Backbone as CSV, one residue per row, in Angstrom:
resi,resn,N_x,N_y,N_z,CA_x,CA_y,CA_z,C_x,C_y,C_z
1,MET,80.287,52.429,126.197,79.624,53.036,127.348,80.094,54.468,127.548
2,ASN,81.450,54.651,127.453,81.982,56.004,127.613,81.478,56.920,126.506
3,TYR,81.346,56.369,125.267,80.879,57.168,124.133,79.467,57.660,124.362
4,SER,78.636,56.744,124.900,77.256,57.108,125.152,77.155,58.178,126.215
5,THR,77.991,58.076,127.242,77.956,59.071,128.320,78.381,60.445,127.807
6,ASN,79.448,60.494,127.016,79.922,61.773,126.472,78.891,62.398,125.547
7,ASP,78.231,61.541,124.765,77.209,62.047,123.856,76.045,62.641,124.610
8,SER,75.688,62.009,125.719,74.603,62.516,126.551,74.961,63.857,127.150
9,CYS,76.195,63.989,127.602,76.646,65.263,128.196,76.656,66.374,127.144
10,SER,77.085,66.023,125.916,77.122,67.022,124.854,75.733,67.525,124.529
11,SER,74.770,66.611,124.531,73.399,67.016,124.250,72.869,67.939,125.314
12,GLU,73.193,67.634,126.572,72.740,68.488,127.668,73.359,69.880,127.564
13,ALA,74.652,69.898,127.136,75.341,71.190,127.051,74.747,72.078,125.972
14,LEU,74.142,71.460,124.951,73.588,72.257,123.858,72.214,72.837,124.173
15,ARG,71.551,72.252,125.140,70.175,72.673,125.391,70.030,74.146,125.770
16,PRO,70.896,74.699,126.652,70.754,76.138,126.959,70.898,77.011,125.728
17,ASP,71.886,76.668,124.843,72.073,77.459,123.631,70.858,77.364,122.724
18,GLU,70.317,76.177,122.629,69.129,75.994,121.810,67.972,76.808,122.343
19,THR,67.883,76.858,123.687,66.818,77.652,124.304,66.981,79.130,123.999
20,ILE,68.228,79.620,124.064,68.508,81.035,123.774,68.183,81.353,122.320
21,ASP,68.608,80.461,121.411,68.329,80.680,119.991,66.831,80.712,119.728
22,GLN,66.105,79.819,120.401,64.661,79.764,120.218,63.998,81.033,120.734
23,ALA,64.488,81.502,121.902,63.935,82.730,122.473,64.193,83.920,121.556
24,GLN,65.414,83.954,120.973,65.744,85.030,120.047,64.836,84.994,118.828
25,SER,64.589,83.789,118.334,63.711,83.637,117.183,62.298,84.090,117.504
26,ASN,61.846,83.811,118.730,60.508,84.230,119.138,60.397,85.748,119.192
27,VAL,61.477,86.407,119.708,61.478,87.869,119.782,61.418,88.463,118.385
28,GLU,62.231,87.903,117.462,62.245,88.414,116.095,60.900,88.197,115.421
29,ALA,60.292,87.063,115.709,58.985,86.779,115.116,57.932,87.746,115.622
30,ASP,58.013,88.087,116.925,57.036,89.016,117.495,57.180,90.413,116.897
31,ALA,58.439,90.833,116.587,58.679,92.181,116.072,58.536,92.260,114.566
32,ALA,58.501,91.121,113.902,58.459,91.105,112.440,57.204,91.799,111.930
33,VAL,57.404,92.682,110.957,56.301,93.438,110.365,55.970,92.915,108.977
34,PHE,56.972,92.401,108.284,56.788,91.891,106.932,57.662,90.656,106.770
35,PRO,57.417,89.836,105.771,58.200,88.618,105.561,59.691,88.914,105.427
36,GLY,60.508,88.200,106.176,61.947,88.406,106.135,62.429,89.575,106.971
37,ASP,61.544,90.196,107.720,61.888,91.371,108.534,62.905,91.004,109.602
38,ARG,64.040,91.730,109.636,65.069,91.508,110.641,65.103,92.629,111.677
39,GLY,64.189,93.566,111.576,64.132,94.651,112.542,63.639,94.173,113.896
40,MET,64.026,94.900,114.938,63.684,94.498,116.298,62.684,95.439,116.961
41,LEU,62.423,96.595,116.349,61.535,97.572,116.978,60.077,97.300,116.619
42,PRO,59.164,97.613,117.528,57.732,97.454,117.239,57.310,98.363,116.086
43,LEU,56.208,98.011,115.476,55.698,98.754,114.326,55.481,100.230,114.660
44,GLU,54.863,100.523,115.818,54.554,101.915,116.163,55.831,102.739,116.328
45,THR,56.878,102.117,116.885,58.146,102.828,117.085,58.799,103.137,115.746
46,ARG,58.696,102.216,114.821,59.243,102.458,113.489,58.513,103.607,112.801
47,ARG,57.210,103.684,113.024,56.438,104.772,112.421,56.910,106.126,112.942
48,VAL,57.255,106.193,114.208,57.765,107.437,114.784,59.067,107.833,114.102
49,ILE,59.974,106.878,113.951,61.270,107.164,113.333,61.078,107.635,111.892
50,VAL,60.197,106.986,111.174,59.933,107.388,109.782,59.390,108.812,109.729
51,GLN,58.463,109.149,110.631,57.902,110.493,110.658,58.985,111.523,110.968
52,LEU,59.886,111.201,111.884,60.981,112.107,112.215,61.901,112.310,111.016
53,LEU,62.133,111.254,110.255,62.997,111.363,109.086,62.317,112.108,107.940
54,LEU,61.012,111.898,107.798,60.271,112.623,106.770,60.202,114.099,107.105
55,GLY,60.060,114.398,108.400,60.015,115.762,108.876,58.705,116.471,108.571
56,PRO,58.559,117.693,109.025,59.599,118.342,109.819,59.605,117.932,111.286
57,ALA,58.528,117.267,111.773,58.480,116.967,113.193,57.354,115.994,113.506
58,VAL,57.349,115.520,114.736,56.204,114.830,115.312,55.463,115.851,116.174
59,ASP,54.221,116.081,115.848,53.392,117.064,116.544,52.476,116.323,117.504
60,GLY,52.748,116.458,118.800,51.997,115.718,119.802,50.531,116.071,119.869
61,ARG,50.179,117.286,119.461,48.772,117.692,119.509,47.973,117.047,118.392
62,ARG,48.600,116.859,117.247,47.902,116.308,116.091,48.207,114.825,115.882
63,GLN,49.283,114.349,116.469,49.702,112.956,116.307,49.880,112.326,117.684
64,ALA,48.786,112.225,118.394,48.827,111.788,119.795,49.413,110.392,119.956
65,ASN,49.078,109.474,119.059,49.580,108.107,119.169,51.092,108.046,118.944
66,LEU,51.567,108.774,117.935,53.004,108.811,117.683,53.743,109.458,118.843
67,TRP,53.147,110.497,119.396,53.780,111.205,120.510,53.914,110.289,121.728
68,ALA,52.871,109.532,122.035,52.913,108.610,123.181,53.989,107.544,122.970
69,THR,54.091,107.045,121.742,55.110,106.040,121.437,56.504,106.641,121.526
70,LEU,56.658,107.864,121.073,57.943,108.560,121.141,58.429,108.669,122.580
71,LEU,57.555,109.076,123.468,57.943,109.218,124.879,58.239,107.855,125.498
72,ARG,57.478,106.856,125.131,57.666,105.515,125.692,58.995,104.904,125.250
73,ASP,59.329,105.074,123.973,60.511,104.424,123.403,61.604,105.422,123.049
74,GLU,61.681,106.506,123.805,62.642,107.568,123.505,64.072,107.050,123.424
75,VAL,64.472,106.186,124.351,65.850,105.695,124.381,66.175,104.923,123.104
76,ALA,65.308,104.010,122.709,65.545,103.215,121.499,65.559,104.092,120.258
77,ILE,64.677,105.081,120.214,64.608,105.981,119.059,65.879,106.807,118.955
78,ARG,66.362,107.312,120.097,67.612,108.073,120.093,68.766,107.212,119.586
79,GLU,68.803,105.964,120.017,69.875,105.069,119.582,69.863,104.897,118.072
80,ARG,68.693,104.658,117.506,68.602,104.463,116.056,68.990,105.731,115.308
81,LEU,68.552,106.887,115.790,68.883,108.147,115.129,70.371,108.455,115.235
82,HIS,70.991,108.132,116.369,72.429,108.359,116.519,73.220,107.541,115.508
83,GLU,72.707,106.364,115.146,73.379,105.554,114.129,73.362,106.243,112.766
84,LEU,72.442,107.193,112.593,72.352,107.980,111.359,72.952,109.367,111.533
85,PHE,73.648,109.589,112.652,74.260,110.877,112.976,73.220,111.990,113.117
86,LEU,72.083,111.641,113.689,71.018,112.605,113.926,70.706,112.677,115.412
87,GLU,70.351,113.874,115.858,69.999,114.107,117.260,68.496,114.315,117.374
88,LEU,67.906,113.705,118.385,66.480,113.889,118.648,66.286,115.073,119.582
89,VAL,65.445,116.002,119.169,65.133,117.184,119.977,63.657,117.107,120.373
90,ILE,63.389,117.179,121.666,62.021,117.099,122.174,61.708,118.338,122.998
91,ASP,60.598,118.973,122.683,60.091,120.084,123.487,58.798,119.617,124.134
92,PRO,58.848,119.207,125.412,57.646,118.673,126.067,56.551,119.707,126.258
93,ASP,56.922,120.976,126.373,55.907,122.025,126.569,55.098,122.249,125.294
94,GLN,55.798,122.320,124.161,55.121,122.510,122.881,54.603,121.194,122.296
95,LYS,55.027,120.070,122.884,54.684,118.738,122.371,55.129,118.590,120.924
96,VAL,56.415,118.855,120.722,57.007,118.779,119.394,58.346,118.060,119.495
97,ALA,58.629,117.204,118.528,59.925,116.533,118.457,60.403,116.526,117.017
98,PHE,61.705,116.727,116.816,62.263,116.720,115.472,63.731,116.314,115.546
99,THR,64.342,116.133,114.401,65.751,115.741,114.353,66.597,116.880,113.804
100,ARG,67.853,116.884,114.223,68.814,117.806,113.637,70.155,117.090,113.507
101,GLN,70.989,117.616,112.642,72.262,116.972,112.333,73.203,117.042,113.526
102,VAL,73.858,115.917,113.837,74.880,115.902,114.875,76.085,116.702,114.397
103,VAL,76.675,117.472,115.296,77.859,118.266,114.974,79.030,117.763,115.815
104,ALA,80.120,117.425,115.152,81.327,116.972,115.844,82.541,117.496,115.089
105,ASP,83.447,118.154,115.807,84.599,118.778,115.164,85.711,117.784,114.844
106,ASP,85.758,116.659,115.551,86.896,115.754,115.425,86.704,114.645,114.401
107,ILE,85.498,114.509,113.829,85.268,113.491,112.824,84.457,114.076,111.666
108,GLU,84.588,113.432,110.514,83.803,113.853,109.348,82.487,113.088,109.349
109,ILE,81.381,113.810,109.463,80.065,113.191,109.587,79.312,113.312,108.267
110,PRO,78.799,112.190,107.752,77.944,112.284,106.560,76.685,113.080,106.848
111,ILE,76.318,113.961,105.934,75.196,114.859,106.141,73.932,114.261,105.540
112,LEU,72.950,114.013,106.380,71.660,113.494,105.928,70.655,114.620,105.723
113,LEU,70.692,115.610,106.613,69.781,116.752,106.504,70.485,117.896,105.785
114,ARG,69.780,118.502,104.856,70.349,119.596,104.075,69.752,120.923,104.518
115,ARG,70.476,121.973,104.192,69.972,123.311,104.485,68.758,123.599,103.612
116,ALA,67.758,124.238,104.196,66.555,124.586,103.445,66.810,125.885,102.690
117,ASN,66.677,125.831,101.380,66.849,127.015,100.551,65.498,127.679,100.328
118,LEU,65.361,128.886,100.829,64.115,129.628,100.727,64.329,130.869,99.882
119,THR,63.346,131.188,99.050,63.410,132.442,98.318,63.214,133.596,99.301
120,PHE,63.464,134.790,98.801,63.301,135.968,99.656,61.887,136.042,100.232
121,MET,60.884,135.871,99.385,59.506,135.974,99.847,59.160,134.866,100.838
122,GLU,59.700,133.666,100.618,59.454,132.556,101.537,60.059,132.834,102.907
123,SER,61.263,133.369,102.922,61.903,133.657,104.201,61.219,134.818,104.925
124,VAL,60.727,135.798,104.165,59.949,136.886,104.767,58.706,136.328,105.453
125,LEU,58.034,135.402,104.782,56.834,134.793,105.356,57.169,133.982,106.600
126,ILE,58.288,133.236,106.554,58.695,132.438,107.713,58.920,133.338,108.923
127,LEU,59.568,134.462,108.712,59.805,135.404,109.810,58.486,135.907,110.392
128,PHE,57.542,136.224,109.517,56.231,136.716,109.959,55.496,135.648,110.765
129,LEU,55.486,134.424,110.272,54.785,133.344,110.964,55.454,133.017,112.299
130,ARG,56.754,133.049,112.316,57.472,132.759,113.560,57.171,133.812,114.620
131,GLN,57.134,135.081,114.203,56.808,136.147,115.140,55.381,136.020,115.640
132,ARG,54.465,135.658,114.751,53.070,135.460,115.143,52.956,134.316,116.170
133,LEU,53.755,133.281,115.966,53.744,132.139,116.881,54.262,132.532,118.258
134,ILE,55.348,133.281,118.293,55.924,133.712,119.566,54.941,134.600,120.323
135,GLN,54.284,135.509,119.606,53.312,136.392,120.241,52.135,135.607,120.800
136,ALA,51.656,134.621,120.045,50.537,133.804,120.502,50.910,133.008,121.744
137,ASN,52.133,132.479,121.769,52.584,131.737,122.945,52.655,132.628,124.167
138,THR,53.088,133.855,123.962,53.163,134.817,125.065,51.781,135.124,125.618
139,ASP,50.802,135.225,124.732,49.430,135.533,125.131,48.647,134.299,125.568
140,GLY,49.244,133.114,125.394,48.553,131.885,125.753,47.489,131.478,124.753
141,ASP,47.627,131.934,123.501,46.638,131.633,122.467,47.234,130.729,121.396
142,ARG,46.370,130.227,120.531,46.824,129.497,119.355,47.255,130.499,118.292
143,ALA,48.286,130.159,117.567,48.775,131.049,116.511,47.988,130.782,115.238
144,VAL,47.015,131.628,114.973,46.155,131.477,113.805,46.359,132.674,112.884
145,VAL,46.462,132.393,111.586,46.684,133.452,110.613,45.823,133.166,109.387
146,SER,45.356,134.221,108.748,44.536,134.058,107.554,45.375,134.254,106.300
147,TRP,44.845,133.780,105.192,45.509,133.962,103.899,45.687,135.446,103.596
148,LEU,44.666,136.243,103.871,44.720,137.677,103.589,45.804,138.361,104.410
149,GLU,45.943,137.974,105.691,46.978,138.576,106.539,48.366,138.306,105.970
150,MET,48.593,137.095,105.492,49.904,136.769,104.932,50.162,137.559,103.653
151,ILE,49.154,137.650,102.797,49.311,138.410,101.556,49.591,139.880,101.855
152,GLU,48.878,140.440,102.804,49.076,141.852,103.164,50.480,142.095,103.703
153,HIS,50.974,141.156,104.502,52.329,141.319,105.037,53.368,141.246,103.916
154,LEU,53.202,140.305,103.008,54.162,140.157,101.916,54.104,141.329,100.942
155,SER,52.938,141.950,100.807,52.780,143.051,99.852,53.663,144.245,100.195
156,VAL,54.071,144.345,101.460,54.960,145.436,101.872,56.283,145.374,101.114
157,TYR,56.661,144.171,100.673,57.958,143.974,100.031,57.877,144.039,98.511
158,GLU,56.744,144.492,97.984,56.679,144.672,96.534,57.534,145.862,96.130
159,ARG,58.331,145.678,95.107,59.267,146.705,94.682,58.535,147.954,94.215
160,THR,59.043,149.098,94.612,58.463,150.360,94.188,58.514,150.486,92.661
161,GLY,57.385,150.831,92.068,57.323,150.976,90.630,57.166,149.667,89.888
162,ASN,56.914,148.578,90.614,56.746,147.288,89.957,55.523,147.318,89.036
163,VAL,55.706,146.887,87.797,54.601,146.875,86.830,54.062,145.470,86.598
164,ASP,54.802,144.476,87.079,54.376,143.091,86.886,53.744,142.582,88.191
165,HIS,52.535,143.076,88.476,51.870,142.696,89.721,51.493,141.211,89.724
166,ALA,51.194,140.672,88.558,50.811,139.256,88.480,51.970,138.367,88.914
167,ARG,53.172,138.723,88.518,54.342,137.936,88.904,54.584,138.013,90.402
168,PHE,54.427,139.211,90.958,54.616,139.372,92.397,53.560,138.584,93.172
169,ASP,52.311,138.638,92.724,51.251,137.860,93.381,51.577,136.372,93.351
170,LYS,52.144,135.920,92.232,52.517,134.517,92.111,53.610,134.153,93.120
171,GLN,54.558,135.064,93.338,55.616,134.839,94.315,55.029,134.725,95.731
172,CYS,54.069,135.581,96.032,53.440,135.552,97.358,52.687,134.245,97.575
173,GLN,51.900,133.843,96.607,51.139,132.610,96.722,52.059,131.396,96.799
174,SER,53.164,131.440,96.060,54.129,130.350,96.083,54.778,130.223,97.463
175,ALA,55.028,131.365,98.099,55.623,131.350,99.440,54.679,130.691,100.449
176,ILE,53.399,130.992,100.340,52.410,130.396,101.242,52.297,128.894,100.993
177,GLU,52.305,128.510,99.733,52.227,127.083,99.400,53.447,126.325,99.907
178,LYS,54.612,126.970,99.872,55.827,126.337,100.389,55.712,126.126,101.898
179,ALA,55.174,127.101,102.610,54.990,126.962,104.054,54.017,125.839,104.374
180,LYS,52.987,125.695,103.546,52.031,124.593,103.732,52.701,123.252,103.459
181,LYS,53.509,123.200,102.416,54.189,121.961,102.049,55.136,121.512,103.156
182,LEU,55.786,122.444,103.809,56.708,122.131,104.898,55.986,121.901,106.225
183,ASN,54.648,121.956,106.180,53.808,121.748,107.380,53.995,122.830,108.434
184,PHE,54.441,124.006,108.014,54.502,125.134,108.933,53.132,125.771,109.097
185,LEU,52.264,125.553,108.121,50.886,126.018,108.161,49.962,124.810,108.082
186,GLN,49.008,124.749,108.993,48.059,123.636,109.024,46.643,124.201,108.981
187,LYS,45.932,123.834,107.923,44.603,124.404,107.698,43.647,124.048,108.824
188,LEU,42.881,125.032,109.265,41.882,124.813,110.297,40.648,124.161,109.685
189,ARG,40.040,123.286,110.432,38.838,122.618,109.936,37.711,123.618,109.693
190,GLY,37.083,123.491,108.536,35.957,124.347,108.205,36.340,125.749,107.806
191,ALA,37.650,126.004,107.613,38.088,127.355,107.215,39.204,127.218,106.189
192,ASP,38.867,127.396,104.925,39.839,127.213,103.856,40.914,128.295,103.833
193,ASP,40.613,129.461,104.401,41.561,130.570,104.317,42.213,130.906,105.658
194,ARG,42.068,130.033,106.653,42.677,130.267,107.969,43.535,129.064,108.354
195,PHE,44.702,129.374,108.940,45.677,128.333,109.233,46.242,128.524,110.647
196,GLU,46.649,127.404,111.237,47.375,127.467,112.501,48.859,127.303,112.213
197,VAL,49.665,128.135,112.840,51.118,128.078,112.658,51.665,126.953,113.530
198,SER,52.420,126.058,112.923,52.969,124.925,113.661,54.024,125.386,114.668
199,PRO,54.015,124.840,115.883,55.018,125.208,116.882,56.437,124.814,116.494
200,THR,56.573,123.916,115.503,57.920,123.531,115.059,58.682,124.713,114.486
201,LEU,57.959,125.700,114.008,58.589,126.844,113.351,59.512,127.599,114.301
202,LYS,59.128,127.660,115.564,59.936,128.384,116.549,61.202,127.624,116.911
203,LEU,61.176,126.316,116.709,62.286,125.473,117.155,63.274,125.131,116.054
204,LEU,62.795,125.057,114.816,63.630,124.563,113.725,64.694,125.550,113.284
205,PHE,64.410,126.845,113.413,65.337,127.852,112.909,66.085,128.512,114.061
206,PRO,67.418,128.448,114.065,68.213,129.054,115.136,67.925,130.534,115.296
207,ALA,67.899,130.988,116.538,67.552,132.380,116.835,68.514,133.364,116.182
208,GLU,69.804,133.001,116.122,70.777,133.930,115.538,70.530,134.139,114.047
209,GLU,70.097,133.098,113.345,69.789,133.250,111.932,68.545,134.105,111.728
210,ILE,67.555,133.888,112.574,66.337,134.684,112.498,66.643,136.158,112.744
211,GLN,67.453,136.448,113.726,67.804,137.840,114.042,68.562,138.490,112.890
212,ALA,69.487,137.745,112.276,70.265,138.297,111.162,69.369,138.600,109.970
213,LEU,68.472,137.687,109.648,67.554,137.919,108.535,66.616,139.086,108.822
214,THR,66.134,139.164,110.041,65.232,140.255,110.409,65.900,141.607,110.224
215,ARG,67.143,141.718,110.669,67.869,142.981,110.509,68.064,143.320,109.035
216,THR,68.374,142.308,108.233,68.581,142.534,106.800,67.319,143.063,106.131
217,TYR,66.184,142.433,106.428,64.941,142.821,105.766,64.408,144.156,106.280
218,GLN,64.650,144.448,107.549,64.269,145.756,108.069,65.092,146.854,107.383
219,ASP,66.356,146.563,107.147,67.220,147.532,106.473,66.749,147.763,105.045
220,ILE,66.323,146.692,104.364,65.808,146.836,103.001,64.584,147.742,102.974
221,GLN,63.686,147.541,103.946,62.481,148.368,104.012,62.824,149.824,104.264
222,GLN,63.744,150.075,105.172,64.069,151.440,105.562,64.747,152.213,104.432
223,ARG,65.582,151.531,103.639,66.309,152.198,102.566,65.511,152.311,101.283
224,GLY,64.393,151.579,101.222,63.530,151.674,100.046,63.780,150.542,99.090
225,LEU,62.724,149.855,98.730,62.848,148.682,97.868,63.341,149.036,96.471
226,SER,63.065,150.242,96.013,63.419,150.607,94.640,64.923,150.719,94.440
227,HIS,65.703,150.837,95.510,67.151,151.011,95.390,67.885,149.680,95.446
228,HIS,67.164,148.556,95.395,67.803,147.249,95.545,67.611,146.421,94.277
229,ALA,68.216,146.914,93.199,68.077,146.218,91.921,68.717,144.839,91.954
230,ASN,69.714,144.651,92.819,70.403,143.364,92.890,69.961,142.529,94.089
231,SER,68.895,142.938,94.748,68.427,142.208,95.932,67.621,140.995,95.530
232,PRO,67.381,140.063,96.478,66.579,138.889,96.174,65.164,139.206,95.742
233,LEU,64.755,140.450,95.877,63.412,140.824,95.459,63.233,140.701,93.951
234,GLU,64.364,140.649,93.229,64.276,140.707,91.783,63.857,139.395,91.134
235,GLY,63.860,138.274,91.854,63.519,137.025,91.169,63.222,135.892,92.109
236,ASP,62.588,134.849,91.573,62.246,133.674,92.360,63.461,132.820,92.664
237,ASP,64.528,132.948,91.877,65.642,132.032,92.003,66.617,132.442,93.089
238,ASP,66.530,133.660,93.588,67.414,134.101,94.659,66.956,133.477,95.959
239,GLU,67.896,132.860,96.696,67.506,132.088,97.864,68.310,132.478,99.089
240,GLN,67.708,132.240,100.228,68.375,132.362,101.516,68.478,130.961,102.102
241,SER,69.607,130.661,102.760,69.774,129.361,103.399,69.368,129.478,104.847
242,LEU,68.414,128.639,105.270,67.857,128.788,106.602,67.406,127.437,107.127
243,GLY,67.934,127.053,108.300,67.464,125.841,108.968,67.881,124.561,108.261
244,ASP,67.366,123.429,108.781,67.625,122.115,108.215,66.387,121.609,107.516
245,GLU,66.592,120.850,106.436,65.469,120.331,105.666,65.642,118.834,105.503
246,HIS,64.547,118.075,105.624,64.582,116.634,105.433,64.402,116.320,103.967
247,GLU,65.284,115.464,103.444,65.187,115.096,102.032,64.724,113.651,101.900
C-alpha cells in the first residue's frame, strides 16, 4: 500500500516537468525551419541576421520586410550579433542598419569583419560618391549619379603624360564595378547608366578616415600627378585600407 502511494506521488511530481518539456518541444517545433533545426528565432529574423552578416547593410527603403523585422526583433538580433563580437548600428532617419566589429581593450576579440582594401581609383570614387550623398541629403534629394559623371570625376586623376589610356579606362570602370558589387551604387529602374548612391556609404566609413584621404588626394592634385611616380596612381595593386568589409 505504501509503495503504491509513493509511486502515485512520484508520478504527480513528474507531471509539471513533463509539461515544461512538452512546451519547450512545441516552441522548438514552431521555430524549426528545416529538419533537425535547433534554432529558436523565426525565419524572418534569421534572414535579417544573414543579410547583416553578408553586408553591407539592411536598407529599409529597398528591403521593407527585413527592416520591419529588424525593428521588431532588435533585442534578439543584438544578442545574437554580440555572441559574434559584432555591434548592430541602426540609423532610423536613413533607414539603414549594419554591423561593425566590437572594440574592447581588455580582451582579445576574434575579428570577423576585415578592413576593405580599395585601390586608389576605388577610394577616389568612394570619396566622390560619399560627398554626392551628403550634398543630396542637405538638399533633401536622392543622391543620383550617372556613369559619365563618375568617369569624368575619375579622369581628373589620370597621370600627366599617360600613354596607356586603355589601362586607365579599365581602372575607372573597375572602380565603378567594385562600388556596384559592394552595393554602394544601385541601378535605377529603366536607366542603365544612372545609379542611386546607397545611404550606407555615409555611415560605413569613419569621418576621420575620409578627411585624411581627402587631404591626401587634394595634395596629389595640387602638386601635379606627374611628380608621383611612386603613388598609388601607378598600378591596380596599390591599395588603401578603408572601413570594414564583410567576408
